[in-house]
N, C-alpha and C positions, 0 to 999 in steps of 0.2 A: 120616044127618044130616051126617056129616063131609064127604061129597062136595059138599054145598051150600057149605060153607065153603071148600073147595078151588076150586070154580068162581068164587066171589066173589073170592077171593084172586087167582086167575089173571086176572080182568078188572081188578082194582084195582092189581095190582103194576106193570104198565107205566106207569100214570098216576102213581103215586107215584115211580117211578124217574125218569121224564122231568121231573117237577116238581123233584126234588132236583138232578138234573144240570143243569137250566137255571137254577138259583139261583146266586147269587154264591158260595156255599160250594162248590157243585159245580164251578163254573168254576175256583175257586182250587185245589181238589183235583186237577182235571185238568191244570192248568198245572204243578203240582208234580210230578205223575207223569210228564208229558212231559219236563220238564227234568231229572229225576233228582235234583234238589236240589244238583248239583255246581256249576252256573253261579252260583247265589246265594251259595255259600260264599266265592268270591273277593271279591264285592262286600261281603259282611258283614265279612270280615277287613279289607278296606280301610277300611270305615267304623269298625270298632273301633279300628284304628290311628290314624285321624284323631281320634276322640273321646278316645283316651288322650293324644294330643299336646295337645289342647285342655285336658284336665284338668290336665296338667303346667303348661301356660302359665298357666292360671287360678290354680293353686296358687302359682306364683311371684309373680303379681300380688298375691294375697292376702297372701303373706309380706312383700312390699315395702310394701304399705299398712299392715300391722301394725307394721312397723319404723318407718315414718313417723309413725304414730299414737303409738307409744311415745315417740319422740323429742319430738314436740310436747307430749305429756303431761308429760314430764320438764321441758321448758322452762317450761310453764305452772305446774307445781308449784314449781319453783325461784323463779319470779317472784312467785308468791303467798306463798311462805314467807319472802320478804324476802332472797332470795339476793343475789348480787353485783349491785349496781345499776350500770348504765352511764349515764353522763351524756353528753349530746351536746356535742361540741366545736363551737365557732363556726367559721365558714368561714375566719377569719383564722388560727386555730391550726393549720390543716392545711398552711399554707405554711411552708416551711423558714425558719428565723430568718435574718435578714440579707437575704433576697430579697423583702421585702414590697413589691414593685412598683417597685423601683429599676431 
């Protein structure tokens, strides 16, 4: 009885192997085996360096935005708390005294 299973396996095994190797997974495995994985390491390292630089840049941008937000929040809280009020000066008061159009 075991010889029947062996014959069926012998006929089905090539079909299963060809189906797996012809699939996308099989092609990806073959490409990795052919390249040895070393060619992709340089590209991966370059990509990692690029992404680390972008993370640093974005961190600086977030820090700058946080500082700006804190500054604006302080200004708004001072204004709402009745902090020092600034009055607008008229345009005539900006001119030096004695030079009022003479």
